[in-house]
C-alpha positions in Angstrom: -25.2 -36.2 25.2 -26.8 -34.0 22.5 -25.1 -32.7 19.4 -26.0 -29.9 17.1 -24.5 -30.7 13.8 -23.3 -28.0 11.4 -25.2 -28.2 8.1 -25.3 -26.1 4.9 -28.6 -24.6 3.8 -29.3 -25.8 0.2 -32.9 -24.8 -0.2 -35.6 -22.9 1.8 -39.4 -23.6 1.7 -41.1 -20.5 3.0 -44.5 -22.0 2.7 -43.7 -24.8 5.3 -41.0 -22.8 7.1 -38.4 -25.5 6.5 -34.9 -25.7 5.0 -33.2 -28.4 3.1 -29.8 -29.0 4.6 -26.7 -30.9 3.6 -25.0 -32.6 6.5 -21.8 -34.4 5.6 -23.4 -35.4 2.2 -26.8 -36.4 3.6 -29.7 -34.2 2.6 -32.5 -33.7 5.1 -35.4 -31.3 5.9 -35.4 -29.3 9.1 -37.9 -26.9 10.7 -37.0 -23.2 10.9 -39.7 -22.6 13.6 -37.2 -22.0 16.3 -35.1 -19.4 14.3 -35.5 -15.7 15.0 -32.8 -14.6 12.5 -33.1 -14.8 8.7 -31.6 -17.8 7.0 -30.3 -17.8 3.4 -29.2 -20.5 1.0 -25.5 -21.1 1.6 -25.6 -20.3 5.3 -24.3 -22.8 7.8 -26.7 -23.6 10.6 -26.8 -25.9 13.6 -29.2 -28.8 13.3 -30.6 -30.6 16.3 -33.4 -33.2 16.3 -35.0 -31.8 13.1 -34.8 -28.1 14.0 -32.4 -25.4 12.9 -31.1 -24.0 16.2 -29.0 -21.1 15.0 -26.5 -19.9 12.4 -22.8 -20.7 12.6 -19.8 -19.1 11.1 -18.7 -20.9 7.9 -15.1 -21.4 9.2 -16.3 -22.8 12.5 -18.8 -25.1 10.7 -16.1 -26.5 8.4 -13.7 -27.0 11.4 -16.5 -28.9 13.3 -17.4 -31.0 10.2 -13.7 -31.9 9.8 -13.7 -33.1 13.5 -16.9 -35.1 13.0 -15.3 -36.7 9.9 -12.2 -37.6 11.8 -14.3 -39.2 14.6 -16.3 -41.2 12.1 -13.1 -42.5 10.4 -11.6 -43.4 13.8 -14.7 -45.3 14.8 -14.8 -47.1 11.4 -11.2 -48.1 11.8 -11.7 -49.4 15.3 -14.8 -51.4 14.2 -12.8 -52.9 11.3 -10.0 -53.9 13.7 -12.4 -55.4 16.1 -14.1 -57.5 13.4 -10.7 -58.7 12.1 -9.6 -59.7 15.6 -12.8 -61.8 16.0 -12.1 -63.8 12.9 
């Protein structure tokens, strides 16, 4: 299964055609080579394997990020419970 993760554009490097993205507090560089539409600082985009795949509406991005956060919290809780049951 492949996921495109909503990320916020925090900087753009036009020389290298890349964007610096914030994804759930993690900053990373991504290529803009596959984008046909213009991207601006503050936009939300979909990140997949190092490439920006498209823009996403800010409200939709925030809803998706909330869901990802809930999934991560659930997985962490389950992992903690598993570790505790093994002790």
